[in-house]
Structure formats: C-alpha cells, structure tokens
C-alpha positions as CSV (number, residue, x, y, z in Angstrom):
1,M,116.7,126.0,114.1
2,A,115.9,122.3,114.0
3,D,113.8,120.8,111.2
4,I,110.7,120.6,113.3
5,D,111.1,124.2,114.4
6,E,111.4,125.3,110.7
7,A,108.1,123.4,109.9
8,V,106.3,124.9,112.8
9,C,107.7,128.4,111.9
10,E,106.3,128.1,108.4
11,D,103.0,126.9,109.8
12,L,102.9,130.0,112.1
13,K,103.8,132.3,109.2
14,R,100.9,130.8,107.1
15,T,98.5,131.3,110.0
16,A,99.7,134.9,110.5
17,K,99.3,135.7,106.8
18,A,95.7,134.3,107.1
19,Q,95.2,136.6,110.1
20,R,94.2,133.7,112.3
21,T,95.3,132.1,115.6
22,L,96.2,128.5,116.1
23,Y,95.6,126.3,119.2
24,Y,98.5,124.6,120.9
25,S,96.8,121.3,120.5
26,D,96.4,121.7,116.8
27,L,100.0,122.6,116.4
28,M,101.1,119.6,118.5
29,R,99.0,117.2,116.5
30,R,100.1,118.6,113.1
31,H,103.8,118.4,113.9
32,H,103.8,115.5,116.4
33,I,105.1,117.6,119.2
34,S,104.6,116.6,122.9
35,R,102.8,118.9,125.3
36,A,106.0,119.1,127.3
37,A,107.9,120.4,124.2
38,I,105.5,122.7,122.5
39,G,106.2,125.8,124.6
40,S,110.0,125.5,124.0
41,V,109.4,125.1,120.3
42,V,107.2,128.2,119.8
43,G,109.3,130.1,122.4
44,E,112.5,129.5,120.4
45,I,110.7,130.6,117.2
46,S,109.6,133.9,118.9
47,E,113.1,134.5,120.4
48,V,114.5,134.3,116.8
49,E,111.8,136.6,115.6
50,A,112.6,139.1,118.4
51,D,116.3,138.9,117.5
52,H,115.3,140.0,114.0
53,H,113.1,142.8,115.4
54,R,109.9,141.1,114.2
55,P,106.7,140.6,116.3
56,L,106.5,137.4,118.4
57,L,104.9,134.7,116.3
58,S,103.9,132.7,119.4
59,A,101.4,135.4,120.2
60,I,99.0,133.7,117.8
61,V,99.4,130.3,119.4
62,V,96.6,130.2,121.9
63,K,95.1,128.1,124.6
64,K,91.6,126.7,124.0
65,N,88.8,128.4,126.0
66,T,90.8,131.7,126.5
67,K,88.7,134.0,124.3
68,S,87.3,136.9,126.3
69,R,86.2,140.5,125.9
70,H,89.7,141.7,126.6
71,C,91.4,139.0,124.5
72,P,88.9,138.2,121.7
73,H,91.2,135.7,119.9
74,G,92.5,133.9,123.0
75,H,95.9,134.1,124.6
76,P,99.1,132.1,124.7
77,G,100.3,130.2,127.7
78,G,102.1,131.8,130.6
79,G,105.5,130.9,129.1
80,F,104.9,133.6,126.5
81,F,105.5,136.2,129.2
82,G,109.0,134.9,129.8
83,L,110.1,135.7,126.2
84,T,112.7,138.4,125.4
85,G,110.3,140.4,123.2
86,V,107.7,140.9,125.9
87,Q,107.8,144.4,127.5
88,S,109.8,144.2,130.7
89,S,107.0,145.3,133.0
90,L,105.0,142.2,132.0
91,R,107.9,139.7,131.8
92,R,107.7,136.8,134.2
93,S,110.1,134.2,135.6
94,S,109.2,130.5,134.9
95,V,107.9,130.1,138.5
96,D,105.1,132.7,137.7
97,Y,104.0,131.2,134.3
98,G,100.9,129.7,135.8
99,D,99.5,132.9,137.2
100,P,96.3,134.3,135.7
101,L,96.7,137.0,133.1
102,S,96.0,140.6,134.1
103,K,94.2,143.1,131.9
104,N,97.6,144.6,131.0
105,D,98.8,141.1,130.0
106,K,95.8,140.6,127.8
107,D,96.1,144.1,126.2
108,F,99.7,143.3,125.3
109,V,98.7,140.0,123.8
110,V,96.1,141.7,121.6
111,K,98.5,144.3,120.5
112,E,101.2,141.7,119.7
113,Q,98.7,139.6,117.8
114,E,97.8,142.7,115.7
115,R,101.5,143.4,115.1
116,V,102.0,139.8,114.0
117,W,99.1,140.0,111.5
118,A,100.1,143.4,110.2
119,F,103.7,142.3,109.7
120,W,102.9,139.0,107.9
121,R,100.0,140.5,105.9
122,K,102.6,142.6,104.0
123,R,104.6,139.5,103.1
124,R,102.3,137.4,101.0
C-alpha cells in the first residue's frame, strides 16, 4: 500500500474504533486526496481488508446527506458495491455505481458498518 493509503487506513481504523463514520469530504481534506482519487483509495483499503477476511473499512466512509431510517449512519458511494467483499447478489459493475441504493443495499451497509465497529472495537 502507498504511504497515503497507509495514513488513510490508520484514520479509518481510528474512526472504526471510535464507532463512528467519516464523510468522504473530511477524509479528502485531511489527506489531501482529490475527489477523483478518494474512491480508489478507500476501495483499495477495503480490498486488502477483504483479502485478510476482515470487514470492509470503507463501509464507514459515507456521503453527506445519506442518513435515513434504513441507513441511520449514512452510506458509502456506489463504488462500494463493486468491491470483492460485497455479497455477490448486491455487487455492481462500474456502469451501475450511480444507481440509487435499494433497501437490501442499505441493509447490507448497516450490517457491514456494524461488523466494522465490532471488529475494531476489540482491537483497542
């Protein structure tokens, strides 16, 4: 992983241990990452996490204004659903990333956020 990815990964782990979410915009500002690059950075981190059989850290990186009854902490961008660790029935190709999220998509995000928090809570 590149140095910037390591720094972002550590930031995500701290956020997970604190049982919180983080906006893409805050992550971009903190680490001087462009809007065009942020999805690739957090996606690569989650791919590494999936390779190690850990929950997808990028589940806690959320878009502003996405909190809802079905997704109370907000949800990540559509690229999240192209990651290896996403259940196959919900996985999307890059041409479908912009589609609105279904209730099943949101349910998966909530469960994955809970898995992230539970996993990292044990690693203080």
